[in-house]
FIGUPA-740321 format. One record per residue: residue number from 0; residue in one letter; y, z, x of N, C-alpha, C, O, CB in turn. Coordinates in Angstrom, 3 decimals. Glycine has a CB too. Example, Ala and Ser with C-alpha at 12.3 -4.5 7.8 and 13.67 -1.06 7.14 Angstrom:
! FIGUPA-740321
<nr:0, rest:a, n.v:-5.690, n.w:7.800, n.u:13.190, ca.v:-4.500, ca.w:7.800, ca.u:12.300, c.v:-3.300, c.w:7.800, c.u:13.200, o.v:-3.319, o.w:8.465, o.u:14.236, cb.v:-4.473, cb.w:9.046, cb.u:11.308>
<nr:1, rest:s, n.v:-2.250, n.w:7.080, n.u:12.850, ca.v:-1.060, ca.w:7.140, ca.u:13.670, c.v:0.030, c.w:7.870, c.u:12.900, o.v:1.138, o.w:8.039, o.u:13.409, cb.v:-0.598, cb.w:5.725, cb.u:14.084>
! end
This chain:
! FIGUPA-740321
<nr:0, rest:m, n.v:110.958, n.w:-33.855, n.u:12.423, ca.v:109.997, ca.w:-33.373, ca.u:13.338, c.v:109.357, c.w:-32.092, c.u:12.658, o.v:109.960, o.w:-31.228, o.u:12.021, cb.v:110.671, cb.w:-33.071, cb.u:14.763>
<nr:1, rest:f, n.v:108.102, n.w:-32.157, n.u:12.914, ca.v:107.272, ca.w:-31.503, ca.u:11.921, c.v:107.330, c.w:-30.000, c.u:12.664, o.v:107.533, o.w:-29.673, o.u:13.833, cb.v:105.618, cb.w:-32.270, cb.u:11.704>
<nr:2, rest:h, n.v:107.120, n.w:-29.413, n.u:11.722, ca.v:107.611, ca.w:-27.850, ca.u:12.000, c.v:106.247, c.w:-26.883, c.u:11.299, o.v:105.996, o.w:-26.807, o.u:10.096, cb.v:109.424, cb.w:-27.465, cb.u:11.018>
<nr:3, rest:s, n.v:105.548, n.w:-26.255, n.u:12.332, ca.v:104.605, ca.w:-25.522, ca.u:11.936, c.v:104.727, c.w:-24.321, c.u:10.845, o.v:105.912, o.w:-24.042, o.u:10.665, cb.v:104.193, cb.w:-25.128, cb.u:13.014>
<nr:4, rest:p, n.v:104.056, n.w:-23.727, n.u:10.259, ca.v:104.209, ca.w:-22.495, ca.u:9.823, c.v:103.714, c.w:-21.370, c.u:10.467, o.v:103.252, o.w:-20.417, o.u:9.839, cb.v:103.815, cb.w:-22.473, cb.u:8.771>
<nr:5, rest:i, n.v:103.779, n.w:-21.416, n.u:11.677, ca.v:103.753, ca.w:-20.255, ca.u:12.506, c.v:104.931, c.w:-19.567, c.u:12.703, o.v:106.033, o.w:-20.108, o.u:12.806, cb.v:103.299, cb.w:-20.539, cb.u:13.678>
<nr:6, rest:i, n.v:104.639, n.w:-17.954, n.u:12.777, ca.v:106.001, ca.w:-17.056, ca.u:12.787, c.v:106.267, c.w:-17.326, c.u:14.217, o.v:105.490, o.w:-16.946, o.u:15.093, cb.v:105.882, cb.w:-15.268, cb.u:12.373>
<nr:7, rest:q, n.v:107.633, n.w:-18.144, n.u:14.526, ca.v:108.026, ca.w:-18.036, ca.u:16.006, c.v:108.685, c.w:-16.743, c.u:16.602, o.v:109.824, o.w:-16.329, o.u:16.382, cb.v:108.970, cb.w:-19.107, cb.u:16.271>
<nr:8, rest:k, n.v:107.755, n.w:-16.220, n.u:17.373, ca.v:108.274, ca.w:-14.621, ca.u:18.043, c.v:109.366, c.w:-14.870, c.u:19.378, o.v:110.320, o.w:-14.182, o.u:19.740, cb.v:106.638, cb.w:-13.600, cb.u:18.794>
<nr:9, rest:i, n.v:108.854, n.w:-16.038, n.u:19.894, ca.v:110.298, ca.w:-15.951, ca.u:21.132, c.v:111.213, c.w:-16.992, c.u:20.918, o.v:110.986, o.w:-18.163, o.u:20.613, cb.v:109.883, cb.w:-16.179, cb.u:22.875>
<nr:10, rest:s, n.v:112.276, n.w:-16.414, n.u:21.116, ca.v:113.597, ca.w:-17.131, ca.u:21.235, c.v:113.818, c.w:-18.160, c.u:22.010, o.v:113.217, o.w:-18.034, o.u:23.077, cb.v:114.479, cb.w:-16.400, cb.u:21.585>
<nr:11, rest:p, n.v:114.559, n.w:-19.337, n.u:21.911, ca.v:114.774, ca.w:-20.145, ca.u:23.092, c.v:115.698, c.w:-19.573, c.u:24.277, o.v:115.817, o.w:-20.146, o.u:25.360, cb.v:115.347, cb.w:-21.401, cb.u:22.616>
<nr:12, rest:s, n.v:116.389, n.w:-18.273, n.u:23.905, ca.v:116.973, ca.w:-17.666, ca.u:24.887, c.v:116.048, c.w:-16.641, c.u:25.810, o.v:116.363, o.w:-16.289, o.u:26.947, cb.v:118.066, cb.w:-17.033, cb.u:24.269>
<nr:13, rest:q, n.v:115.093, n.w:-16.311, n.u:25.251, ca.v:113.763, ca.w:-15.624, ca.u:25.934, c.v:113.257, c.w:-16.875, c.u:26.964, o.v:113.291, o.w:-16.778, o.u:28.191, cb.v:112.370, cb.w:-15.154, cb.u:24.594>
<nr:14, rest:a, n.v:112.867, n.w:-17.852, n.u:26.357, ca.v:111.915, ca.w:-18.702, ca.u:26.873, c.v:112.813, c.w:-19.256, c.u:28.074, o.v:112.204, o.w:-19.382, o.u:29.136, cb.v:111.317, cb.w:-19.823, cb.u:25.766>
<nr:15, rest:r, n.v:113.948, n.w:-19.549, n.u:28.073, ca.v:114.899, ca.w:-19.862, ca.u:29.198, c.v:115.052, c.w:-18.829, c.u:30.389, o.v:115.245, o.w:-19.164, o.u:31.558, cb.v:116.250, cb.w:-20.039, cb.u:28.591>
<nr:16, rest:k, n.v:114.940, n.w:-17.543, n.u:29.937, ca.v:114.880, ca.w:-16.498, ca.u:31.041, c.v:113.551, c.w:-16.675, c.u:31.712, o.v:113.515, o.w:-16.814, o.u:32.934, cb.v:115.043, cb.w:-14.978, cb.u:30.489>
<nr:17, rest:v, n.v:112.565, n.w:-16.679, n.u:31.063, ca.v:111.177, ca.w:-16.697, ca.u:31.578, c.v:111.163, c.w:-18.120, c.u:32.431, o.v:110.634, o.w:-18.161, o.u:33.542, cb.v:109.978, cb.w:-16.624, cb.u:30.257>
<nr:18, rest:l, n.v:111.664, n.w:-19.059, n.u:31.945, ca.v:111.444, ca.w:-20.394, ca.u:32.946, c.v:112.542, c.w:-20.335, c.u:33.965, o.v:112.419, o.w:-20.950, o.u:35.025, cb.v:111.554, cb.w:-21.955, cb.u:32.116>
<nr:19, rest:a, n.v:113.521, n.w:-19.683, n.u:33.718, ca.v:114.579, ca.w:-19.238, ca.u:35.070, c.v:113.971, c.w:-18.525, c.u:36.048, o.v:114.114, o.w:-18.740, o.u:37.251, cb.v:115.816, cb.w:-18.288, cb.u:34.712>
<nr:20, rest:d, n.v:113.227, n.w:-17.596, n.u:35.512, ca.v:112.533, ca.w:-16.585, ca.u:36.380, c.v:111.726, c.w:-17.299, c.u:37.241, o.v:111.389, o.w:-16.668, o.u:38.242, cb.v:111.708, cb.w:-15.564, cb.u:35.643>
<nr:21, rest:n, n.v:111.317, n.w:-18.425, n.u:37.149, ca.v:109.953, ca.w:-19.146, ca.u:37.736, c.v:110.390, c.w:-20.548, c.u:37.994, o.v:109.698, o.w:-21.566, o.u:38.001, cb.v:108.570, cb.w:-19.152, cb.u:36.632>
<nr:22, rest:g, n.v:111.825, n.w:-20.391, n.u:38.233, ca.v:112.526, ca.w:-21.673, ca.u:38.859, c.v:112.860, c.w:-23.049, c.u:38.293, o.v:113.290, o.w:-24.063, o.u:38.842, cb.v:111.817, cb.w:-22.010, cb.u:39.834>
<nr:23, rest:l, n.v:112.447, n.w:-22.711, n.u:36.699, ca.v:112.880, ca.w:-24.270, ca.u:36.110, c.v:114.415, c.w:-23.712, c.u:35.054, o.v:114.393, o.w:-22.776, o.u:34.255, cb.v:111.145, cb.w:-25.197, cb.u:34.810>
<nr:24, rest:f, n.v:115.350, n.w:-24.397, n.u:35.295, ca.v:116.894, ca.w:-24.166, ca.u:34.778, c.v:116.752, c.w:-25.020, c.u:33.690, o.v:116.698, o.w:-26.232, o.u:33.904, cb.v:118.252, cb.w:-24.594, cb.u:35.823>
<nr:25, rest:v, n.v:116.672, n.w:-24.524, n.u:32.398, ca.v:116.925, ca.w:-25.669, ca.u:31.144, c.v:118.006, c.w:-24.962, c.u:30.033, o.v:118.299, o.w:-23.766, o.u:30.033, cb.v:115.226, cb.w:-26.077, cb.u:30.205>
<nr:26, rest:n, n.v:118.466, n.w:-25.867, n.u:29.198, ca.v:119.641, ca.w:-25.136, ca.u:28.685, c.v:118.827, c.w:-24.896, c.u:27.155, o.v:117.624, o.w:-25.056, o.u:26.949, cb.v:121.329, cb.w:-26.142, cb.u:28.709>
<nr:27, rest:e, n.v:119.790, n.w:-24.500, n.u:26.252, ca.v:119.438, ca.w:-23.930, ca.u:25.136, c.v:118.386, c.w:-24.960, c.u:24.338, o.v:117.203, o.w:-24.723, o.u:24.093, cb.v:120.742, cb.w:-23.569, cb.u:24.374>
<nr:28, rest:n, n.v:119.037, n.w:-26.002, n.u:24.048, ca.v:118.502, ca.w:-27.175, ca.u:23.259, c.v:116.952, c.w:-27.760, c.u:23.666, o.v:116.119, o.w:-28.160, o.u:22.853, cb.v:119.584, cb.w:-28.365, cb.u:23.470>
<nr:29, rest:e, n.v:116.789, n.w:-27.699, n.u:25.183, ca.v:115.850, ca.w:-28.074, ca.u:26.030, c.v:114.867, c.w:-27.041, c.u:25.857, o.v:113.708, o.w:-27.452, o.u:25.908, cb.v:116.320, cb.w:-28.267, cb.u:27.385>
<nr:30, rest:a, n.v:115.015, n.w:-25.844, n.u:25.671, ca.v:114.084, ca.w:-24.698, ca.u:25.493, c.v:113.648, c.w:-24.857, c.u:24.215, o.v:112.440, o.w:-24.941, o.u:23.995, cb.v:114.660, cb.w:-23.314, cb.u:25.705>
<nr:31, rest:k, n.v:114.625, n.w:-24.921, n.u:23.150, ca.v:114.112, ca.w:-24.966, ca.u:21.670, c.v:113.166, c.w:-26.271, c.u:21.404, o.v:112.465, o.w:-26.322, o.u:20.393, cb.v:115.452, cb.w:-25.022, cb.u:20.609>
<nr:32, rest:i, n.v:113.183, n.w:-27.103, n.u:22.169, ca.v:112.532, ca.w:-28.398, ca.u:21.984, c.v:111.047, c.w:-28.375, c.u:22.713, o.v:110.144, o.w:-29.187, o.u:22.512, cb.v:113.513, cb.w:-29.581, cb.u:22.614>
<nr:33, rest:m, n.v:111.026, n.w:-27.470, n.u:23.429, ca.v:109.749, ca.w:-26.922, ca.u:24.479, c.v:108.794, c.w:-25.985, c.u:23.452, o.v:107.595, o.w:-26.050, o.u:23.178, cb.v:110.442, cb.w:-25.769, cb.u:26.024>
<nr:34, rest:l, n.v:109.951, n.w:-25.018, n.u:22.980, ca.v:109.115, ca.w:-24.179, ca.u:22.274, c.v:108.684, c.w:-24.833, c.u:20.927, o.v:107.676, o.w:-24.364, o.u:20.399, cb.v:109.803, cb.w:-22.870, cb.u:22.071>
<nr:35, rest:d, n.v:109.378, n.w:-25.943, n.u:20.261, ca.v:108.781, ca.w:-26.289, ca.u:18.900, c.v:107.437, c.w:-27.412, c.u:19.461, o.v:106.483, o.w:-27.609, o.u:18.709, cb.v:110.172, cb.w:-27.139, cb.u:17.704>
<nr:36, rest:f, n.v:107.492, n.w:-27.904, n.u:20.465, ca.v:106.227, ca.w:-28.745, ca.u:20.936, c.v:104.875, c.w:-27.566, c.u:21.245, o.v:103.692, o.w:-27.728, o.u:20.947, cb.v:106.714, cb.w:-29.717, cb.u:22.568>
<nr:37, rest:l, n.v:105.381, n.w:-26.608, n.u:21.796, ca.v:104.298, ca.w:-25.553, ca.u:22.144, c.v:103.565, c.w:-24.888, c.u:20.751, o.v:102.356, o.w:-24.680, o.u:20.641, cb.v:105.070, cb.w:-24.285, cb.u:23.065>
<nr:38, rest:y, n.v:104.522, n.w:-24.630, n.u:19.799, ca.v:104.140, ca.w:-24.114, ca.u:18.612, c.v:103.662, c.w:-25.034, c.u:17.711, o.v:102.952, o.w:-24.572, o.u:16.818, cb.v:105.088, cb.w:-23.453, cb.u:18.076>
<nr:39, rest:n, n.v:103.909, n.w:-26.455, n.u:17.714, ca.v:103.352, ca.w:-27.283, ca.u:17.028, c.v:101.697, c.w:-27.679, c.u:17.677, o.v:100.820, o.w:-28.182, o.u:16.975, cb.v:104.401, cb.w:-28.410, cb.u:16.957>
<nr:40, rest:l, n.v:101.570, n.w:-27.420, n.u:18.760, ca.v:100.441, ca.w:-27.902, ca.u:19.723, c.v:99.771, c.w:-26.727, c.u:19.438, o.v:98.616, o.w:-27.122, o.u:19.276, cb.v:100.741, cb.w:-28.248, cb.u:21.385>
<nr:41, rest:a, n.v:99.774, n.w:-25.466, n.u:19.268, ca.v:99.303, ca.w:-24.279, ca.u:19.172, c.v:98.518, c.w:-24.380, c.u:17.428, o.v:97.321, o.w:-24.250, o.u:17.176, cb.v:100.671, cb.w:-23.116, cb.u:19.490>
<nr:42, rest:y, n.v:99.546, n.w:-24.624, n.u:16.532, ca.v:99.021, ca.w:-24.935, ca.u:15.096, c.v:98.069, c.w:-26.015, c.u:15.036, o.v:97.071, o.w:-25.838, o.u:14.338, cb.v:100.129, cb.w:-25.306, cb.u:14.156>
<nr:43, rest:l, n.v:98.240, n.w:-27.308, n.u:15.767, ca.v:97.288, ca.w:-28.206, ca.u:15.632, c.v:96.213, c.w:-27.610, c.u:16.254, o.v:95.159, o.w:-27.582, o.u:15.618, cb.v:97.608, cb.w:-29.468, cb.u:16.113>
<nr:44, rest:t, n.v:96.241, n.w:-27.193, n.u:17.205, ca.v:94.775, ca.w:-26.584, ca.u:18.046, c.v:94.154, c.w:-25.570, c.u:16.729, o.v:92.997, o.w:-25.827, o.u:16.398, cb.v:95.242, cb.w:-25.357, cb.u:19.882>
<nr:45, rest:k, n.v:94.644, n.w:-24.794, n.u:16.207, ca.v:94.302, ca.w:-24.196, ca.u:15.400, c.v:93.620, c.w:-24.898, c.u:14.422, o.v:92.390, o.w:-24.853, o.u:14.401, cb.v:95.147, cb.w:-23.605, cb.u:15.093>
<nr:46, rest:t, n.v:94.341, n.w:-25.639, n.u:13.483, ca.v:93.834, ca.w:-26.162, ca.u:12.381, c.v:92.522, c.w:-27.108, c.u:12.662, o.v:91.620, o.w:-27.246, o.u:11.835, cb.v:94.948, cb.w:-26.874, cb.u:11.724>
<nr:47, rest:v, n.v:92.548, n.w:-27.719, n.u:13.912, ca.v:91.792, ca.w:-28.871, ca.u:14.102, c.v:90.078, c.w:-28.170, c.u:14.777, o.v:88.918, o.w:-28.489, o.u:14.515, cb.v:92.820, cb.w:-30.013, cb.u:15.306>
<nr:48, rest:f, n.v:90.605, n.w:-27.233, n.u:15.613, ca.v:89.426, ca.w:-26.743, ca.u:16.213, c.v:88.944, c.w:-25.545, c.u:15.760, o.v:87.796, o.w:-25.313, o.u:16.138, cb.v:89.565, cb.w:-26.633, cb.u:17.483>
<nr:49, rest:y, n.v:89.454, n.w:-24.709, n.u:15.071, ca.v:89.067, ca.w:-23.448, ca.u:14.701, c.v:88.679, c.w:-23.160, c.u:13.264, o.v:87.850, o.w:-22.322, o.u:12.911, cb.v:90.050, cb.w:-22.647, cb.u:15.049>
<nr:50, rest:e, n.v:89.653, n.w:-24.267, n.u:12.183, ca.v:89.484, ca.w:-23.702, ca.u:10.988, c.v:88.127, c.w:-24.711, c.u:10.372, o.v:88.154, o.w:-25.937, o.u:10.480, cb.v:91.027, cb.w:-23.721, cb.u:10.095>
<nr:51, rest:k, n.v:87.180, n.w:-24.096, n.u:9.842, ca.v:86.040, ca.w:-24.729, ca.u:9.451, c.v:86.160, c.w:-25.876, c.u:8.499, o.v:85.319, o.w:-26.772, o.u:8.573, cb.v:85.238, cb.w:-23.810, cb.u:8.938>
<nr:52, rest:s, n.v:86.937, n.w:-25.928, n.u:7.781, ca.v:87.336, ca.w:-27.019, ca.u:6.874, c.v:87.731, c.w:-28.483, c.u:7.409, o.v:87.565, o.w:-29.601, o.u:6.923, cb.v:88.464, cb.w:-26.514, cb.u:6.158>
<nr:53, rest:n, n.v:88.406, n.w:-27.969, n.u:8.775, ca.v:88.963, ca.w:-29.269, ca.u:9.576, c.v:88.564, c.w:-29.070, c.u:10.686, o.v:89.323, o.w:-29.268, o.u:11.635, cb.v:90.429, cb.w:-29.568, cb.u:9.667>
<nr:54, rest:s, n.v:87.510, n.w:-28.708, n.u:10.844, ca.v:86.433, ca.w:-28.979, ca.u:12.314, c.v:85.934, c.w:-30.326, c.u:12.547, o.v:85.491, o.w:-31.026, o.u:11.637, cb.v:84.973, cb.w:-28.123, cb.u:12.257>
<nr:55, rest:l, n.v:86.012, n.w:-30.729, n.u:13.895, ca.v:85.789, ca.w:-32.061, ca.u:14.241, c.v:84.119, c.w:-31.975, c.u:14.373, o.v:83.504, o.w:-33.035, o.u:14.254, cb.v:86.686, cb.w:-32.545, cb.u:15.675>
<nr:56, rest:c, n.v:83.474, n.w:-30.909, n.u:14.581, ca.v:82.382, ca.w:-30.800, ca.u:14.854, c.v:81.642, c.w:-29.705, c.u:13.923, o.v:82.231, o.w:-28.694, o.u:13.538, cb.v:82.395, cb.w:-30.621, cb.u:16.161>
<nr:57, rest:t, n.v:80.206, n.w:-30.016, n.u:13.573, ca.v:79.661, ca.w:-29.241, ca.u:12.606, c.v:78.064, c.w:-28.802, c.u:13.550, o.v:77.754, o.w:-29.350, o.u:14.608, cb.v:79.540, cb.w:-30.237, cb.u:10.964>
<nr:58, rest:g, n.v:77.461, n.w:-28.014, n.u:13.048, ca.v:75.947, ca.w:-27.357, ca.u:13.719, c.v:76.309, c.w:-26.435, c.u:15.174, o.v:77.402, o.w:-26.045, o.u:15.586, cb.v:74.695, cb.w:-28.907, cb.u:14.266>
<nr:59, rest:k, n.v:75.203, n.w:-26.298, n.u:15.639, ca.v:75.191, ca.w:-25.439, ca.u:16.836, c.v:75.761, c.w:-25.780, c.u:18.004, o.v:76.125, o.w:-24.999, o.u:18.884, cb.v:74.053, cb.w:-25.173, cb.u:17.166>
<nr:60, rest:h, n.v:75.856, n.w:-27.262, n.u:18.008, ca.v:76.051, ca.w:-27.845, ca.u:19.708, c.v:77.570, c.w:-28.587, c.u:19.241, o.v:77.806, o.w:-29.182, o.u:18.190, cb.v:74.448, cb.w:-29.333, cb.u:20.494>
<nr:61, rest:r, n.v:78.563, n.w:-28.311, n.u:20.492, ca.v:79.598, ca.w:-28.761, ca.u:20.049, c.v:79.401, c.w:-30.126, c.u:20.389, o.v:78.731, o.w:-30.406, o.u:21.384, cb.v:80.733, cb.w:-28.123, cb.u:20.488>
<nr:62, rest:g, n.v:79.991, n.w:-31.149, n.u:19.562, ca.v:79.762, ca.w:-32.422, ca.u:19.543, c.v:78.812, c.w:-33.275, c.u:18.558, o.v:78.817, o.w:-34.492, o.u:18.368, cb.v:79.424, cb.w:-32.563, cb.u:20.655>
<nr:63, rest:a, n.v:78.127, n.w:-32.437, n.u:18.078, ca.v:76.852, ca.w:-32.721, ca.u:17.476, c.v:77.508, c.w:-33.113, c.u:15.963, o.v:78.314, o.w:-32.302, o.u:15.506, cb.v:75.660, cb.w:-31.316, cb.u:17.553>
<nr:64, rest:n, n.v:77.215, n.w:-34.252, n.u:15.212, ca.v:77.697, ca.w:-34.720, ca.u:14.187, c.v:79.251, c.w:-34.705, c.u:13.929, o.v:79.797, o.w:-34.127, o.u:12.990, cb.v:77.051, cb.w:-34.138, cb.u:13.316>
<nr:65, rest:k, n.v:79.877, n.w:-35.440, n.u:14.924, ca.v:81.135, ca.w:-35.526, ca.u:14.708, c.v:81.711, c.w:-36.316, c.u:13.301, o.v:81.212, o.w:-37.367, o.u:12.898, cb.v:81.567, cb.w:-36.106, cb.u:15.897>
<nr:66, rest:r, n.v:82.681, n.w:-35.724, n.u:12.728, ca.v:83.516, ca.w:-36.296, ca.u:11.713, c.v:84.167, c.w:-37.787, c.u:12.008, o.v:84.622, o.w:-37.839, o.u:13.150, cb.v:84.619, cb.w:-35.287, cb.u:11.487>
<nr:67, rest:i, n.v:84.303, n.w:-38.856, n.u:11.355, ca.v:84.829, ca.w:-39.703, ca.u:11.545, c.v:85.966, c.w:-40.170, c.u:10.570, o.v:86.600, o.w:-41.198, o.u:10.808, cb.v:83.979, cb.w:-40.356, cb.u:11.763>
! end
């Protein structure tokens, strides 16, 4: 599994508590998998859309000059 270089600030037990408070009961392993997915998604979003060197779009208007 790909692990992003993001400092993970939420533990699986904290995630379980938040989810349980909202009616979704998961075990420790499921919470870890969910957190890994969310941290990886956040990392990819950051690198693809917000870092200039990896940007899909250039120019003033979003969608202009898409890199292929």
